[in-house]
C-alpha positions as CSV (number, residue, x, y, z in Angstrom):
1,M,0.2,-0.1,-0.1
2,S,1.5,3.0,-0.9
3,D,1.7,6.7,1.2
4,V,-1.2,8.6,1.3
5,R,-2.1,12.0,1.5
6,P,-2.0,14.2,4.7
7,D,-5.9,14.5,6.2
8,E,-6.2,18.0,5.9
9,S,-9.0,18.4,8.4
10,P,-8.7,20.5,11.8
11,A,-10.1,18.3,13.9
12,S,-7.6,15.4,13.7
13,R,-4.7,18.0,12.9
14,P,-1.7,17.4,15.9
15,D,-1.8,20.6,18.3
16,K,1.4,22.3,17.0
17,H,1.5,22.9,21.2
18,S,2.4,19.6,22.3
19,S,4.2,18.9,26.0
20,R,5.6,15.5,27.2
21,A,4.0,12.9,28.6
22,D,4.2,12.2,32.6
23,G,5.6,9.5,34.0
24,P,9.0,6.9,34.3
25,G,10.5,6.7,31.2
26,A,8.2,9.8,29.8
27,A,11.2,11.7,28.4
28,D,11.3,9.6,24.6
29,V,7.7,10.2,24.8
30,E,6.1,12.9,23.1
31,R,2.4,13.9,24.4
32,I,0.1,15.5,21.1
33,D,-3.0,17.1,21.4
34,I,-5.5,16.1,18.6
35,A,-9.6,17.1,18.9
36,A,-12.7,14.9,18.4
37,D,-14.7,16.3,15.5
38,D,-16.8,17.1,18.6
39,G,-13.9,19.5,20.3
40,V,-13.4,16.6,22.3
41,R,-9.7,17.5,23.5
42,L,-8.1,14.0,23.2
43,A,-4.5,12.9,24.2
44,L,-1.8,11.2,21.5
45,H,1.6,9.9,23.2
46,R,3.5,9.4,20.0
47,T,7.5,7.5,21.0
48,G,9.6,6.0,18.2
49,P,11.5,7.2,14.6
50,R,9.0,10.0,12.7
51,N,9.8,8.2,9.6
52,G,8.6,4.7,11.3
53,T,6.0,2.9,10.6
54,P,3.4,4.6,12.1
55,V,1.0,2.1,14.5
56,V,-1.9,3.4,16.5
57,L,-2.6,1.4,20.3
58,I,-6.0,1.9,21.5
59,P,-6.6,0.5,25.0
60,G,-9.6,-0.6,26.4
61,T,-12.1,-0.1,28.9
62,F,-10.9,0.7,32.6
63,S,-7.7,1.6,31.1
64,N,-5.3,4.5,29.5
65,H,-1.9,4.6,27.8
66,T,-0.1,3.3,30.6
67,F,-1.5,-0.2,29.0
68,W,0.9,-0.1,26.5
69,L,3.6,2.6,27.1
70,G,4.0,0.8,30.7
71,T,4.6,2.9,34.1
72,R,8.4,1.3,34.8
73,G,9.7,2.3,31.2
74,T,8.4,-0.9,29.8
75,G,5.4,-1.8,27.7
76,F,4.3,-3.1,24.2
77,A,4.6,1.0,22.3
78,R,8.3,1.4,23.6
79,D,9.4,-1.9,22.5
80,L,7.5,-1.2,18.8
81,A,9.5,2.1,18.6
82,Q,13.0,0.6,19.6
83,H,12.1,-1.7,16.6
84,G,11.4,1.2,14.7
85,Y,7.8,2.0,14.1
86,E,6.7,5.1,15.1
87,A,4.3,4.4,17.8
88,W,0.7,6.5,18.9
89,V,-1.4,5.6,21.7
90,L,-4.7,7.0,22.5
91,D,-6.4,7.7,25.7
92,P,-10.0,7.7,25.3
93,R,-12.1,9.9,25.9
94,G,-12.6,10.0,29.7
95,H,-9.5,8.7,30.0
96,G,-5.4,9.2,31.0
97,L,-4.9,12.6,30.0
98,S,-7.8,13.7,27.1
99,E,-10.6,15.5,28.6
100,R,-12.7,14.4,31.1
101,P,-16.7,14.2,31.0
102,G,-18.5,17.7,32.2
103,R,-22.0,17.6,34.5
104,S,-24.3,17.5,30.9
105,D,-21.5,15.1,28.3
106,V,-23.0,11.6,27.8
107,W,-19.9,10.1,26.1
108,R,-21.3,6.6,24.5
109,F,-19.2,4.2,22.8
110,D,-19.8,5.5,19.5
111,D,-17.6,8.3,21.1
112,W,-15.0,6.5,21.5
113,A,-15.5,4.4,18.1
114,R,-16.9,7.1,15.8
115,R,-15.0,9.9,17.0
116,D,-11.8,9.1,18.8
117,A,-10.4,6.3,17.4
118,P,-11.1,7.5,13.5
119,A,-9.1,11.1,15.1
120,A,-6.0,9.2,16.7
121,I,-5.3,7.3,13.0
122,A,-6.2,10.3,10.7
123,A,-3.3,12.1,12.9
124,A,-1.2,9.3,13.0
125,L,-1.4,7.7,9.6
126,A,-1.6,11.3,8.1
127,S,1.2,10.9,5.6
128,R,2.0,7.4,5.8
129,A,0.1,4.4,5.6
130,G,0.3,2.0,8.8
131,F,-1.2,-0.2,11.1
132,V,-3.7,-0.1,14.3
133,I,-3.5,-2.4,17.2
134,G,-6.3,-2.5,20.1
135,H,-7.1,-4.7,23.4
136,S,-10.0,-5.8,24.1
137,A,-12.7,-2.8,23.6
138,G,-10.1,-0.8,21.7
139,G,-9.6,-3.6,19.4
140,A,-14.1,-2.7,18.6
141,A,-13.4,0.3,18.4
142,A,-10.7,-0.2,15.9
143,L,-13.1,-2.5,13.8
144,V,-16.0,-0.2,14.0
145,A,-13.7,3.0,13.0
146,I,-12.3,0.9,10.2
147,S,-15.1,-0.4,8.9
148,T,-17.4,2.4,9.1
149,R,-14.5,5.1,7.4
150,P,-13.9,4.1,3.6
151,D,-10.8,7.0,4.0
152,L,-9.3,5.7,7.2
153,R,-9.3,1.8,5.1
154,E,-7.5,3.5,2.6
155,R,-4.9,3.7,4.7
156,M,-4.2,1.0,6.6
157,R,-1.8,-1.8,6.3
158,G,-3.7,-4.0,8.8
159,L,-5.9,-4.3,12.2
160,A,-4.9,-6.4,15.2
161,A,-7.5,-6.8,17.8
162,L,-6.2,-8.7,21.1
163,G,-8.4,-9.7,23.1
164,T,-11.3,-8.8,21.8
165,P,-14.4,-10.2,21.4
166,F,-17.6,-10.3,20.2
167,P,-20.0,-8.1,23.0
168,W,-22.8,-11.0,23.0
169,L,-20.5,-14.2,23.7
170,Q,-18.9,-13.2,26.8
171,P,-19.5,-14.8,29.6
172,F,-22.8,-12.5,31.1
173,S,-26.0,-13.8,31.8
174,R,-28.9,-11.7,30.7
175,I,-29.2,-11.3,34.6
176,G,-25.0,-10.0,35.0
177,A,-25.2,-8.0,32.1
178,H,-28.4,-5.8,33.7
179,T,-26.5,-5.6,36.6
180,L,-23.4,-4.4,35.3
181,R,-25.8,-1.8,33.5
182,T,-27.4,-0.8,35.9
183,I,-25.0,-0.2,38.7
184,S,-23.1,1.9,35.8
185,K,-26.2,4.1,35.5
186,V,-27.0,4.0,39.0
187,L,-23.5,5.9,39.9
188,G,-22.9,7.4,36.8
189,R,-19.5,5.9,35.9
190,F,-18.8,1.7,36.4
191,P,-16.4,1.6,39.6
192,A,-13.4,-0.6,38.2
193,R,-11.0,0.9,40.4
194,A,-12.9,0.0,44.0
195,L,-13.2,-3.5,42.1
196,R,-9.1,-3.4,41.0
197,L,-9.8,-4.0,37.9
198,G,-7.9,-1.3,36.2
199,P,-6.5,2.5,36.4
200,E,-10.0,4.2,35.4
201,D,-13.5,3.8,36.4
202,E,-15.2,3.4,33.0
203,L,-18.3,5.9,31.6
204,A,-21.2,4.8,32.5
205,G,-22.7,5.8,28.6
206,V,-19.4,3.4,27.7
207,M,-20.4,0.3,29.7
208,I,-23.9,0.4,28.7
209,Q,-24.2,0.8,25.3
210,W,-21.8,-2.4,25.4
211,M,-24.5,-4.3,27.7
212,D,-26.4,-3.3,25.6
213,W,-24.9,-4.8,22.2
214,N,-24.8,-7.9,24.9
215,L,-28.1,-8.2,25.5
216,A,-29.1,-7.6,22.4
217,R,-26.6,-10.0,20.5
218,H,-26.1,-7.6,17.8
219,W,-24.2,-4.5,17.1
220,R,-25.5,-1.3,16.0
221,G,-24.6,2.0,16.4
222,D,-26.9,5.0,18.0
223,D,-27.3,6.2,14.2
224,G,-28.7,3.0,12.9
225,T,-25.5,2.2,11.7
226,D,-24.9,-1.8,11.5
227,Y,-21.6,-2.7,12.8
228,S,-21.9,-5.9,12.6
229,R,-22.6,-6.0,8.9
230,A,-19.6,-3.8,8.6
231,I,-16.8,-5.2,10.4
232,A,-18.1,-8.4,8.0
233,A,-17.4,-6.9,5.5
234,L,-13.7,-5.3,6.0
235,E,-11.1,-6.2,3.7
236,V,-7.6,-5.1,5.6
237,P,-5.3,-7.9,7.0
238,L,-6.5,-8.9,10.4
239,L,-4.5,-10.0,13.7
240,V,-7.3,-12.1,16.2
241,M,-5.3,-12.9,19.2
242,A,-7.0,-14.6,22.4
243,A,-5.5,-15.8,25.9
244,A,-7.2,-19.0,26.8
245,A,-7.1,-18.5,30.7
246,D,-9.5,-15.4,29.3
247,R,-12.7,-14.4,31.5
248,W,-13.2,-11.1,29.5
249,A,-13.0,-11.9,26.0
250,P,-12.8,-16.1,25.8
251,P,-11.0,-17.5,23.0
252,P,-14.6,-18.7,21.6
253,A,-15.9,-15.4,21.5
254,C,-13.2,-13.6,20.0
255,R,-12.7,-16.5,17.0
256,A,-16.3,-16.2,16.0
257,L,-15.2,-12.2,15.4
258,L,-12.3,-13.3,13.1
259,D,-14.5,-15.7,11.7
260,S,-16.8,-12.9,10.8
261,V,-14.8,-11.1,8.7
262,A,-14.7,-11.2,4.7
263,S,-10.9,-10.6,4.5
264,T,-9.0,-12.8,2.9
265,D,-5.6,-11.6,5.2
266,R,-6.9,-13.2,8.5
267,T,-4.3,-14.7,11.4
268,W,-5.3,-16.3,14.6
269,Q,-3.5,-17.2,17.8
270,L,-4.3,-18.7,21.2
271,L,-2.0,-17.7,23.5
272,A,-2.4,-20.9,25.8
273,R,-0.4,-23.9,26.6
274,Q,-1.9,-26.5,24.5
275,T,-0.5,-24.0,21.5
276,G,3.3,-24.0,22.9
277,F,3.0,-21.3,25.2
278,S,4.8,-20.9,28.5
279,R,1.4,-20.7,30.9
280,D,-2.6,-19.8,29.2
281,F,-2.4,-16.2,29.3
282,G,-5.1,-13.6,30.5
283,H,-6.9,-10.5,29.5
284,V,-3.8,-8.2,30.9
285,D,-1.0,-10.5,30.9
286,M,-1.1,-11.5,27.3
287,L,0.1,-7.8,26.6
288,V,2.0,-6.9,30.1
289,G,4.6,-9.3,31.8
290,R,7.6,-10.4,31.1
291,A,6.3,-13.5,29.4
292,A,4.2,-11.2,26.9
293,R,7.6,-9.3,26.6
294,A,9.2,-12.7,25.7
295,E,6.6,-14.8,24.2
296,V,3.9,-12.3,22.3
297,W,5.1,-9.4,21.6
298,P,7.7,-10.7,18.9
299,L,5.1,-12.4,17.0
300,I,3.2,-9.0,17.2
301,R,5.9,-7.8,15.5
302,K,6.3,-10.4,12.8
303,W,2.9,-10.2,11.3
304,L,3.3,-6.1,11.4
305,D,6.9,-6.8,10.1
306,A,5.0,-9.1,7.3
307,R,3.2,-6.0,6.2
308,R,4.8,-2.6,6.9
């Protein structure tokens, strides 16, 4: 795929007044603020050579940029930078260093997938074609963004959805999905930090919409767009990884996602002892920790290298 022309949309153009990211090992990471098309400020964290193939990394729910950059100077985004890629890590709205909601703001998963992810992809892949990698719900946001925006598909060398399930194939009973939905609505957020699920409480609207899909057993946007159909028609190289011990995104739910996509370049990888790995990986340690660094990161890089 050849290079493409820069996007001239003010919403996706990087703010010239950028700053350094905070935290250990942050000297090599540049924070760049961009705006989604509704004006919400989004933080991108860039690291790696400026002439490297760009890779956009999107975290899942309950998370932020530290999932990819690490909190102690070690993370998959930094590993990509060390191997010649230009890594761009997104903080979706309401997370990390991006804008937080005001009292009147009702932000839903659609905002992540139809506003935040497209703005990040357009900014990072403005002058060169590249890749998008999403973990968990971040993979779902990437799939929706690419499947509903033909202009973004033209910039894609490939997409990796890691630990990303069909929502309705997650191991929630209908009672469980209703309970999570109700908790989010009553509290105005999902209390992920108190439950030790991650560093960020989740936006109520994100959880409610995800649970609505779980209950409806179909992916449909607030504007009526059929995401299930749009994703099924995707013709971009696709890598789907699942972890054998993942309770949030069990392998059958991830495999069903892969099997639904029309792309002729599809790669499946199960991270399990039975497939030669040292452990049955889980939802987080499939990408975080020493075992992931030794066994999983090289596989993802190999997939990228073959398509860069």
